[in-house]
C-alpha positions, 0 to 999 in steps of 0.5 A: 434737280434735272435739266433746264431746257431753253428753247427761246431766244434772248434769255438770261439765266443768272445765279441758278443752280442746276444738278443733273442726276446722271442726265444727258444735259444740265442746261440744254439750248434748242434753236436759240439765239442770244442766250446768256448763262452766267454766275451759275453752278451746273453739276452732276450728282457725283463724278461716277454714274451721276455725272451729267452728260453735257453741262451746257449744250447746244443740242442741235448745233444751230444756236447762236450768240451764246454767252457763257460767263462766270459759271462753275461746272463740275461732274460732267462728261462734257462741260460745255458743247457749242460751236459759236459764241463766247465762254469766259471766266468759267471754272470747269473742273472735277469731271465725272467718268463712266466707262467709255466716256470721252471727257471734254472741258469745252467741245466745239465739234469743228465748224467755221463759226466764230468762238471765243474761249477766254479767261477760263480755268479748265482742269481735267483731272483725267488722262483723257480727253481734253480741256478744249477740243476744236476737232471735228469727228470726221474729215472734210470739214474746214475749221476756222475762226476760233480764239483761245486766249488767256486761260488756265488749262490742264489735264486730258490726253492733250490739253488742247486739240487744235482742229486738224486731227482728221487732216481738216483744213484750218484757218484763223485758229488763235491760241495765245497767252494761255497758262498750262498747269502741271497739276495732273501731268508734267506736260499739262496733258498726259501726252502734251499740252497740244495736238493737231494744231496746224501751225503752218495754216492760215 
């Protein structure tokens, strides 16, 4: 129980169970490179006050080469927070909620570093916020080189936020071949499947 802190590079975490009882992180990455987290279960203690803030999180936003693969992540405010690397084959579900939360399946805070999100099942049973967000929190930040392919996605206000919420310039954003579930809302998310995707962008 608690937090697994990783501050070294080229570390592989395989087949572990991390339970965070209301903590900020389940697995925290701090200035790392080449970390693999696979075949593991990362959860909070419950879906209320015991929810984990971030299941797997790049704390300083400077880690690189992460591979998050085949993990089961639940009871979270944000399941995965990162800016680059690969998230593949994960089951992200059953988010927690504390008043004031903005709930995210996968959150990229808007960068130009390459990120691939593929073959995941991400089900957000709440009417906020998203299964996947590429949006920066402020304007003036270009967002590029993000690929979201072959996922099963559902829930949130909008299921995908595509990067241009604050008028930020986007390029090389590929969202293709995904399946949108109506399990929680008729339009996948409470208000629709996707928002702030600049279809006319490069």
